[in-house]
C-alpha positions as CSV (number, residue, x, y, z in Angstrom):
1,X,-7.2,-15.3,20.9
2,X,-8.1,-11.7,20.6
3,X,-5.4,-9.0,20.4
4,X,-5.7,-5.3,20.2
5,X,-2.8,-3.2,18.7
6,X,-2.9,0.4,19.8
7,X,-0.8,2.6,17.5
8,X,-0.7,1.9,13.8
9,X,2.4,3.9,12.8
10,X,5.1,2.3,10.7
11,X,6.1,-0.2,13.4
12,X,2.6,-0.7,14.9
13,X,1.0,-1.4,11.5
14,X,3.6,-4.1,10.8
15,X,3.0,-5.7,14.3
16,X,-0.8,-5.7,13.6
17,X,-0.4,-7.3,10.2
18,X,2.0,-9.9,11.6
19,X,-0.6,-10.9,14.3
20,X,-3.3,-11.0,11.6
21,X,-1.2,-13.3,9.4
22,X,-0.7,-15.6,12.4
23,X,-4.4,-16.2,12.5
24,X,-5.4,-14.1,15.6
25,X,-8.4,-11.9,15.7
26,X,-6.7,-8.6,15.6
27,X,-8.1,-5.1,16.3
28,X,-6.1,-2.1,15.2
29,X,-6.5,1.4,16.7
30,X,-4.9,4.7,15.8
31,X,-5.6,8.4,16.1
32,X,-5.2,8.6,12.3
33,X,-8.5,7.3,10.9
34,X,-7.0,6.4,7.6
35,X,-4.6,4.0,9.2
36,X,-7.4,2.2,11.1
37,X,-9.5,2.1,7.9
38,X,-6.6,0.6,6.0
39,X,-6.1,-2.1,8.6
40,X,-9.9,-2.9,8.6
41,X,-9.7,-3.2,4.8
42,X,-6.9,-5.8,5.1
43,X,-8.8,-8.0,7.5
44,X,-8.6,-6.3,10.9
45,X,-11.5,-6.9,13.2
46,X,-14.0,-4.1,13.7
47,X,-14.9,-2.7,17.1
48,X,-14.7,0.1,19.5
49,X,-11.7,-0.2,21.9
50,X,-13.6,0.6,25.1
51,X,-16.2,-2.0,24.2
52,X,-13.9,-4.9,23.1
53,X,-11.4,-4.3,26.0
54,X,-13.1,-6.9,28.3
55,X,-12.8,-9.5,25.5
56,X,-9.2,-9.2,24.5
57,X,-6.4,-11.4,25.8
58,X,-3.5,-9.1,24.8
59,X,-3.1,-5.4,24.2
60,X,0.0,-4.4,22.3
61,X,0.8,-0.7,22.7
62,X,3.0,0.7,19.9
63,X,2.5,4.3,20.8
64,X,5.0,7.1,20.8
65,X,5.9,7.7,24.4
66,X,5.3,7.3,28.1
67,X,2.5,9.9,28.2
68,X,0.5,8.0,25.5
69,X,1.2,4.7,27.2
70,X,-0.2,6.0,30.5
71,X,-3.2,7.6,28.7
72,X,-4.1,4.3,26.9
73,X,-3.9,2.3,30.1
74,X,-5.1,4.8,32.8
75,X,-6.7,7.7,31.0
76,X,-10.4,8.6,31.0
77,X,-11.1,5.5,28.9
78,X,-8.2,3.5,30.1
79,X,-7.7,-0.2,29.2
80,X,-6.3,-1.5,32.5
81,X,-9.6,-1.2,34.4
82,X,-11.5,-2.9,31.6
83,X,-9.3,-5.8,30.6
84,X,-10.1,-9.1,32.1
85,X,-7.9,-10.5,34.9
86,X,-5.0,-12.6,33.5
87,X,-4.8,-10.7,30.2
88,X,-1.6,-9.0,29.3
89,X,-0.3,-5.6,28.1
90,X,2.8,-5.7,25.9
91,X,4.2,-2.1,26.1
92,X,6.6,-1.3,23.2
93,X,7.3,2.4,23.5
94,X,10.7,3.7,24.5
95,X,10.3,4.8,28.1
96,X,12.3,5.2,31.3
97,X,12.7,2.1,33.4
98,X,11.0,3.7,36.4
99,X,8.0,4.5,34.3
100,X,7.8,0.8,33.2
101,X,7.9,-0.4,36.8
102,X,5.1,2.0,37.7
103,X,2.9,0.7,34.9
104,X,3.6,-2.8,35.9
105,X,2.5,-2.0,39.5
106,X,-0.6,-0.2,38.4
107,X,-1.7,-2.9,36.0
108,X,-1.2,-5.5,38.7
109,X,-3.7,-3.7,40.8
110,X,-6.3,-4.6,38.2
111,X,-5.1,-8.2,37.8
112,X,-3.6,-7.4,34.4
113,X,0.0,-8.5,33.5
114,X,2.4,-6.0,32.1
115,X,5.4,-6.9,29.9
116,X,8.0,-4.2,29.5
117,X,8.8,-4.9,25.8
118,X,10.5,-2.2,23.7
119,X,11.0,-3.3,20.1
120,X,13.8,-2.8,17.5
121,X,14.2,-3.7,13.9
122,X,12.3,-1.1,11.9
123,X,9.2,-1.1,9.8
124,X,10.3,-3.8,7.4
125,X,11.0,-6.3,10.2
126,X,7.8,-5.4,11.9
127,X,5.9,-6.2,8.8
128,X,7.5,-9.7,8.5
129,X,7.2,-10.6,12.2
130,X,11.0,-10.4,12.6
131,X,11.4,-7.8,15.3
132,X,13.8,-8.0,18.3
133,X,12.0,-7.5,21.6
134,X,13.9,-6.5,24.8
135,X,11.5,-7.8,27.4
136,X,11.2,-8.0,31.1
137,X,8.3,-8.9,33.4
138,X,7.0,-11.7,35.6
139,X,6.9,-15.3,34.5
140,X,3.2,-15.1,34.1
141,X,3.5,-12.0,32.0
142,X,5.8,-13.8,29.6
143,X,3.5,-16.8,29.5
144,X,0.5,-14.6,28.6
145,X,2.4,-12.6,26.0
146,X,4.1,-15.6,24.3
147,X,1.6,-16.2,21.5
148,X,1.7,-12.5,20.4
149,X,5.5,-12.4,20.8
150,X,6.0,-15.4,18.6
151,X,4.0,-13.8,15.8
152,X,5.6,-10.4,16.0
153,X,9.2,-11.1,16.8
154,X,12.1,-13.2,15.6
155,X,14.1,-12.7,18.8
156,X,12.8,-12.1,22.3
157,X,15.4,-11.3,24.9
158,X,14.2,-12.2,28.4
159,X,16.0,-9.7,30.5
160,X,14.5,-10.0,33.9
161,X,11.5,-10.9,36.0
162,X,10.2,-7.4,36.7
163,X,9.6,-4.5,34.3
164,X,12.3,-1.9,33.8
165,X,15.2,-4.1,32.5
166,X,13.7,-4.1,29.0
167,X,13.5,-0.3,28.9
168,X,17.0,0.0,30.3
169,X,18.3,-2.1,27.4
170,X,16.3,-0.2,24.9
171,X,17.8,3.0,26.2
172,X,21.3,1.6,25.6
173,X,20.2,0.6,22.0
174,X,18.7,4.0,21.3
175,X,21.9,5.7,22.6
176,X,23.9,3.8,19.9
177,X,21.3,4.1,17.2
178,X,20.9,7.9,17.5
179,X,24.6,8.5,17.7
180,X,25.2,6.2,14.7
181,X,22.7,8.1,12.6
182,X,24.2,11.5,13.5
183,X,27.7,10.1,12.9
184,X,26.7,8.7,9.5
185,X,25.3,12.1,8.6
186,X,28.5,13.8,9.7
187,X,30.6,11.4,7.8
188,X,28.7,11.4,4.5
189,X,28.7,15.2,4.4
190,X,32.4,15.4,5.5
191,X,33.1,13.1,2.6
192,X,31.3,15.4,0.2
193,X,33.7,18.2,1.2
194,X,36.5,16.0,0.0
195,X,34.9,15.2,-3.3
196,X,33.4,11.9,-2.3
197,X,29.9,11.4,-3.7
198,X,27.3,10.0,-1.3
199,X,26.7,6.9,-3.5
200,X,30.5,6.3,-3.5
201,X,30.5,6.7,0.3
202,X,27.9,4.0,0.7
203,X,29.6,1.6,-1.7
204,X,32.9,1.8,0.1
205,X,32.2,2.5,3.8
206,X,29.5,-0.1,4.0
207,X,32.2,-2.7,3.3
208,X,34.8,-1.2,5.7
209,X,35.3,-1.1,9.4
210,X,33.5,2.2,9.8
211,X,30.1,0.9,8.9
212,X,27.1,0.3,11.1
213,X,23.6,-1.0,10.7
214,X,22.3,2.5,10.8
215,X,24.7,3.7,8.1
216,X,23.8,0.9,5.8
217,X,20.1,1.5,6.4
218,X,19.9,5.3,6.4
219,X,22.7,6.5,4.1
220,X,20.9,5.1,1.0
221,X,18.0,7.5,1.9
222,X,20.4,10.4,1.5
223,X,21.7,9.0,-1.8
224,X,18.2,8.6,-3.1
225,X,17.1,12.0,-1.8
226,X,14.1,10.2,-0.2
227,X,13.2,11.4,3.2
228,X,9.8,9.6,3.5
229,X,9.8,8.9,7.2
230,X,10.5,5.3,8.1
231,X,11.6,6.7,11.4
232,X,11.3,10.4,11.9
233,X,13.7,13.1,13.1
234,X,11.3,13.9,16.0
235,X,11.7,10.5,17.5
236,X,15.3,11.2,18.5
237,X,14.8,14.3,20.8
238,X,12.4,12.1,22.7
239,X,14.5,8.9,22.8
240,X,17.9,10.6,23.4
241,X,16.3,12.8,25.9
242,X,15.2,9.7,27.8
243,X,18.7,8.4,27.6
244,X,20.1,11.6,29.1
245,X,17.5,11.7,31.8
246,X,18.4,8.1,32.9
247,X,22.1,9.1,32.7
248,X,21.6,12.1,34.9
249,X,19.8,10.0,37.5
250,X,22.7,7.6,37.5
251,X,25.2,10.5,37.6
252,X,26.7,9.3,34.4
253,X,28.1,11.6,31.8
254,X,27.1,10.9,28.2
255,X,28.7,13.7,26.2
256,X,28.5,12.0,22.7
257,X,24.8,11.4,23.2
258,X,24.3,15.0,24.2
259,X,26.0,16.2,21.0
260,X,23.9,13.9,18.8
261,X,20.8,15.2,20.5
262,X,21.7,18.7,19.6
263,X,21.9,17.8,15.9
264,X,18.4,16.2,16.0
265,X,17.0,19.2,17.8
266,X,18.5,21.5,15.2
267,X,16.9,19.4,12.5
268,X,13.5,19.4,14.2
269,X,13.8,23.2,14.8
270,X,14.5,23.7,11.1
271,X,11.2,22.1,10.1
272,X,12.6,18.6,9.4
273,X,10.9,16.9,12.4
274,X,8.5,14.8,10.3
275,X,11.1,13.7,7.7
276,X,13.1,10.5,7.9
277,X,15.8,10.7,10.5
278,X,18.5,10.6,7.8
279,X,17.4,14.2,7.2
280,X,19.7,15.2,10.1
281,X,22.3,15.3,7.3
282,X,20.6,18.4,5.9
283,X,21.9,20.3,9.0
284,X,25.5,19.4,8.2
285,X,25.0,20.1,4.5
286,X,23.4,23.5,5.2
287,X,26.2,24.5,7.6
288,X,28.9,23.5,5.1
289,X,27.1,25.0,2.0
290,X,26.7,21.5,0.4
291,X,23.9,20.3,-1.8
292,X,22.6,16.8,-1.0
293,X,21.1,14.6,-3.8
294,X,17.6,15.6,-4.7
295,X,17.9,19.0,-3.1
């Protein structure tokens, strides 16, 4: 089996290495040449994407957004028209459900299956093949994608027989994840105003009812003063923006999401967009005149 992974960021690189460890011939492609060179040095298969496209069984797209997904599939050098009939696209970006349905329809016109398959779990789980996948698509799409999914994911939620349901569930997840990061940043800096050190906050709250997965994962970054981007600030204006677009279409009010989005926009506008998303705490700290660890 030949698999191409398009997008070798923190998540995509882990997906590619997991597929490689599973014994598949795996090609890795990224706009950053250093990432592609690194993957080649670790056993990735060489080749030009446009030339190997007719040979691959599966394309896993771990790109940033809907625009990049559409460009990879239907741009000037688009994969969909070059992949062989019966092959499958596993699309992992956070996108609107209607976009996923459109991609499924357009891929089907070329005889290519499309699995709407947003992922969750972070870079560490991606690297160990332990992601959670919120997937929807036809029975044939799932069958074609199964070998790759088994290598890259610990849990695959099968949410429907057409694209869109997976992206809807990812939007719900991203609503909570983004709000939880912003709430953690607010709580840890609020604690500082009361004389509670960030490390003490983590020790206590992580064992109390107020904890969350995001708190336990991101708050230590603040304690360590380490904002190396595992997941960057700039992801959240995109993802929470998608959530609010979906909410608007459904005539659903999501005020807590809107407030969290404003904090991430403030962080991005302050030059923190490429830092770890825990850096949203710097906005709270700046406004309160606080000094975070390592600052």
